[in-house]
C-alpha positions in Angstrom: -275.1 -25.1 -51.6 -272.0 -23.4 -50.2 -274.0 -20.2 -49.9 -276.4 -22.1 -47.7 -273.6 -23.2 -45.4 -272.0 -19.7 -45.2 -272.2 -17.5 -42.1 -275.5 -15.8 -41.8 -277.4 -18.8 -43.1 -280.9 -18.4 -41.7 -281.0 -21.9 -40.2 -284.7 -22.4 -40.7 -285.8 -26.0 -40.4 -287.1 -26.2 -43.9 -283.7 -25.0 -45.3 -281.8 -27.3 -43.0 -283.9 -30.2 -44.1 -283.5 -29.4 -47.7 -279.7 -29.1 -47.3 -279.6 -32.5 -45.5 -281.6 -34.0 -48.4 -279.2 -32.6 -50.9 -276.3 -33.9 -48.9 -277.9 -37.3 -48.7 -278.7 -37.4 -52.4 -275.1 -36.4 -53.2 -273.8 -39.1 -50.9 -276.1 -41.6 -52.6 -275.0 -40.5 -56.0 -271.3 -41.0 -55.0 -272.1 -44.4 -53.6 -274.0 -45.4 -56.8 -271.1 -44.2 -59.0 -268.7 -46.3 -56.9 -271.0 -49.3 -57.3 -271.2 -48.7 -61.1 -267.4 -48.4 -61.3 -267.1 -51.7 -59.4 -269.6 -53.4 -61.7 -267.7 -52.1 -64.7 -264.4 -53.4 -63.3 -266.0 -56.8 -62.5 -267.4 -56.9 -66.1 -264.0 -56.2 -67.5 -262.5 -59.1 -65.4 -265.3 -61.4 -66.5 -264.8 -60.4 -70.2 -261.0 -61.2 -69.9 -261.9 -64.6 -68.4 -264.4 -65.2 -71.2 -261.8 -64.3 -73.8 -259.3 -66.7 -72.1 -261.9 -69.6 -72.1 -262.7 -68.8 -75.7 -259.0 -68.9 -76.7 -258.6 -72.2 -74.7 -261.6 -73.7 -76.5 -260.2 -72.7 -79.9 -256.9 -74.2 -79.0 -258.6 -77.4 -77.8 -260.6 -77.6 -81.0 -257.4 -77.2 -83.1 -255.8 -80.0 -81.1 -258.9 -82.2 -81.5 -258.9 -81.6 -85.3 -255.2 -82.6 -85.4 -255.8 -85.8 -83.5 -258.8 -86.6 -85.8 -256.6 -86.0 -88.9 -253.9 -88.2 -87.4 -256.4 -90.9 -86.6 -257.8 -90.8 -90.1 -254.2 -91.1 -91.5 -253.5 -94.0 -89.1 -256.7 -95.8 -90.3 -255.7 -95.3 -93.9 -252.3 -96.8 -93.2 -254.0 -99.7 -91.2 -256.4 -100.4 -94.1 -253.4 -100.4 -96.6 -251.5 -102.9 -94.4 -254.6 -105.0 -94.0 -255.1 -105.1 -97.8 -251.4 -106.0 -98.3 -251.8 -108.8 -95.7 -254.8 -110.1 -97.5 -253.0 -110.0 -100.8 -250.0 -111.9 -99.3 -252.4 -114.4 -97.8 -253.9 -115.1 -101.3 -250.4 -115.5 -102.7 -249.4 -117.8 -99.8 -252.5 -119.9 -100.3 -251.8 -120.2 -104.1 -248.1 -121.1 -103.3 -249.3 -123.8 -100.8 -251.8 -125.2 -103.4 -249.0 -125.3 -106.0 -246.8 -127.2 -103.6 -249.5 -129.7 -102.9 -250.0 -130.4 -106.6 -246.3 -131.0 -107.1 
């Protein structure tokens, strides 16, 4: 291409048009490469955001599982206290019946 631009270039219309087409295609290729680079960069940013959301979701899931385990432990304790209260109630009713008979 540089030879075509050198002094002594014939300057015929067909050659000039071809040179203009080559210049246009070169400019288009540079523009397309810039667009591709921008898309690649945007894709990298989106991947980083997706990775962050995925990490946050995993952290949330771990917290949810901890809360669920704590709730199950609390329920087991509540059930034990309820059973103990029912047992005390039976003992209280028996003591009250014994006092009535006396």
